[in-house]
N, C-alpha and C positions, 0 to 999 in steps of 0.2 A: 722549524727547529732552530734556525739562526737566531730569530728573535727570542726564543725560549732561553738559550744559554747566554746570550749577550745581556739580556735584561735581568737574568737571575742574580747578577752581582748586587742587586739592591738588597739582598739578604745575606751577603757574605760578610759576617761580623766576627770579631775576635777580641782577645784580651792581650795587652802588651805587658804582661808580668814576666820580666826576663832578668836573668842574673847578669846580663851585660848591657842592659838598656840604660846606659848612663847618659843618654842624650836629652830626653825630655820626658815630662810626666804625662805620657799618653797611655790610655788603656786600650784603645783601638790600635791594632798593629798597622803602622804605616805601610801602604802598598798592598794590603790584602784584597782590595777591590779593583786594582788596576786590571785591565783586560776585559772588563765587564761594563756593559752599558747601564750603569746604575740609575740613570735618569729615565730610562724607558720603562713603561708599565709592562708587567708580565701578562701574557694571556691567562685566562682563568684556569686554575689547576693547582696541583701540589708539586713542589720541586725539592729535590735533595741536592745539596752542594757540600763538597768537602774540599777544604783548602789546607795544604800542608806547606810549611816553610822550614828551612834549615839556615841558621845564621852563624857566621864566624867573623869575629873581629880580629884585626891585625895584632893587637897587643898580646905578646907572649904570656901564657899563663891564664888568660881569661877563658871563661867557660863558653863552649858552644851552646846554642839554644835552638830548640825547635818547637813548633806549635802545630797542633792539628785542630781544625775547627769544623765539626759537622753542623750543618745548618738545615733547617726545615722551614720552608716558606709556603704559605697558603695564599694564593692570589684569588681573592674572593670575587663573587659576582656583584658586590656592592660598590657603589660609587658615592663619594662625598664631594660636593662642589665640582663635579666632573672628574675627580681623581679616583682611580681604582685603589681600593684599600687592600693591602697585603700584610698579613700577620707573620711574624718572624720569631723563631726560637733557635738559639745556638748554645752549644755546650763545649767551650774551648778547653783544651788540655795543653799544658806546657811541660817541656823537659829541659833540664840543664845538664850538660855533659862536661865533666872536668877534663881539662887537657893536661893536668899535672898529677893524675893518679888519685884525685880526691873523690868524694862521694857524688854520684849522680843523683839527681832529684827529679821527681815528677809530681804534678798536682793538677787536679781539676779545679778550675778557677772561674768563678763569676758567670753563671748562666745568664745569657742575654735574652730579654723579652722585649719586643717592641713592635712597631707598626710603621708602614710606609704608605704615603699618599703619592701616587704617580699619575701625572697628566700627560696625555698625548696631545701635543700642540699642532699636529699636522706637519706635512712636509718632512717626515722622518725625524722630527725633533721631539724630545720628551724631557720633562723635568720632574724631580721628585723631592719629597721632604720626608726624612726619617726621624723618629723619636722613640727612645727606649731607655732601658736601664740594665746595666750589669749588676746582678744581685750579689751582695757581699757574702759569698759562701765560705770565705776564709775567716770570717769574724770568729774570734776566739779559737782559731785553728793554729796549726803549726806549719812552717815551711822551712826546711833545712835546719831544724832545731830551734827556730826562733818563733816566739809567740807574736802573732800578728792580729791587730784589731784595726781593720781598714774600713773605709767608707764604701757605700755604693757609688758607682760611676754612672752619670747620666750622659746620654749621647744624643746629639742632633746632627743631621746630615743634609746637605743641599747639593744636588747634582743636576747636570744638564748633559744630554747625549744627542748626537746625530748618528743615525744608523742607516742612512741611505746608500745604495749602490755598493753594499758590502763593507762600507766603512764603519768603524766604531771610533768616534771622536768624543771623548768624555772627560769632563772635569768634575771632581767630587771633593767637597769640603766637609770635614768632620770636626765637630767641637765636642770635647770632653770636659765635664765639670763634676764636682764632688759634693756630697751632702754634709759630711761631718769630718772632723779631724781624724787622722790615722795615728796609731800608736804601734811602735815596734820595740822589742827588747830581746835579749838573748845573745848568743855568740855566733860562731860559724860565719864570720865575715860581716855580721850586722852589728854595728856599734851599739853599746848598751846605753840607752837613754830613755827617759820617760817624759810624759806630758804631751800636750796637744801639738801636733805637727800638721800644718795645712799644705797639701800638695798644690802646686800651681795648676791652673787649667791648661789645656793643650789644644792645638789646632793642627790638623793633618790635611794635606793636599795630595790627591791621587790623580794622575794624568794618563790618558791612554790615546794612542793614535795607531790603530791597526787596520788592516785591509784583508778581506776574504778573497781567496782565489779558489773557487770551487769549494771543496771541503776543508781546504787549508786556510790558515790565518797566520799573518806575520806582521810585526810592527814594533814600535818603540813605546816605552813606558817611562814614567818618572814619578817619584813620590817622596814626600818628606814630612817632617813634624817639627814643631817648635813649641816651647813654653810660652805662655802668655804672662804678662807682668801685672795682671790685675789682682793677683793674690800672692801671699807670701809662700814661696816654694821652699823646699829643702835646700840646704847649702852645706853638704858634707865635704870633707877633704878626701883626696884620694888615699891618704894614709889610713883612714877609717874603713875604706872599702877597697882592699887590694885587688879584688877580682871584679870590681864594678858594683853598681847599685842594683837593688831588687825592686824595680818599679817605683822608685821614690825620688824622681827628679834628677837634677844635675849632680854630677860628681866630677872628680878629676880637677883639671886646672881651670875650668870655666867658672864664671861668676855665679851668683845666687839665682839668676833668672835669665831667660832668653836663650837657653841652650836648645840645640836642634841639629837636624841632619837632612840631607837631600841626596837621593840616589837616582841614577839613570841606568836603563838596561833595555833588553830586547825580549820579545815574546813570540812564541810559536804555538799554534793550536790546531786541532783536527776535530771535525764533526763526524762521529760514527753513525749518526742517525738516531739511535735510541739513547745515546749519551754523548757528551763532548768532553774533551780534555784540553788543558792549557798547561804550558810550562814557561817560566820566565826566570831570568837571572839579572840581578842588578848589583851595582857597586856604588858606594858613596862617592860623591864628587865634592861635597861640602859637609863638614860637621864641626861641632864646637868642642870636641873632647880630644885632648892630647894625652900622650904617654911618653915616658922617658925610657929610651933603650938602655941596655947594659953599658953601652959605650957613652952614655950621657947625652944622646941627641934627643931632641923633642920631635915626635912624630904625631901626625893626626891618626887617631884610632879608627880608621876607615873599616867598614863592614862590607862583606860580600854575602849575598843572600840568594838562595835558590828556592823556587816555588813550584808547586804542582797542584792542579785543581781538576776535579771531576764534577760535572753538572749533569743530573739525570732527572728529567720530568717523570714523576711517579704516576701522575694522573693529569690529563688535560681535557677540557671540554671541546668536543668536536665542533668545528666551524659549521655554521648553517650552510646547507647546499645552495648553490647559486640558482636562482629561478630560471626555468626553461624559457628560451626566447619565444616571444609571441609570433604566431605565423604571420607571414607577410601576405597581405591580400592586395593583389594588383588588379585594377580595373582597366579594361580596354575599351 
């Protein structure tokens, strides 16, 4: 069971469409896969994963945001070049909660469809490659009163994990890029503008260092995201977005590219046998977005995030029984 829920993180996917995500143009939520050995191949079977997070930024008046990401992964019996193939589908939901009495918002955004190739290198080391796409289900839709014409998001992931002796030491790199320009118009905090707007690509890094003690798990986590400078990002002023941006790159006092954040925290988990749970809390230690207090002081708009995850194998293939030992024949 330990391998089941550690490796199940290879399918924990989500969408970073948030009313306070004014740090970087990332579609995959930073930190969603920490605590999971995303580099290790899953045993053959079908797995359900649900990850929930609640985020609060320091800036007064900014909206709180939460995400719920149900994921289904099929670890197939097929191998490609020695790698187990795992099919993945996820359907993330996002909520935005006003802290000033405004309107709360919810939306189903961007079903993810993809596949994972996971290699067991031996000695408890595994590596994986993920490729997939967040489908643009908001195309010609509305969010918070604004018309949104957005692109699909393509995702690649590269991970390495060590899972020996109860350890989970994992590094996971995620790259997001987009197929067509996005278009936004309307009111409710979204500036009125028209024409092609190209979001910057984004790079996320998730880090895990945890240890199992019986059924319990405890350890440290870190995660972050940054814009890449290879494409023209959005460059809106904080005046245009008084409560933050909605998944459209950098805002506030940062420049037109290179914005990002990094958070550190701790994780605890417990394996109940038929399913496992994890919870973790993290706080920004570095970010590129500032805000001005009523007293006129400039502060970093740090974010505190709480996470909860459930992993449940729905079906697994029973391991082949070990062969009976051959009788020992001794001659005298």
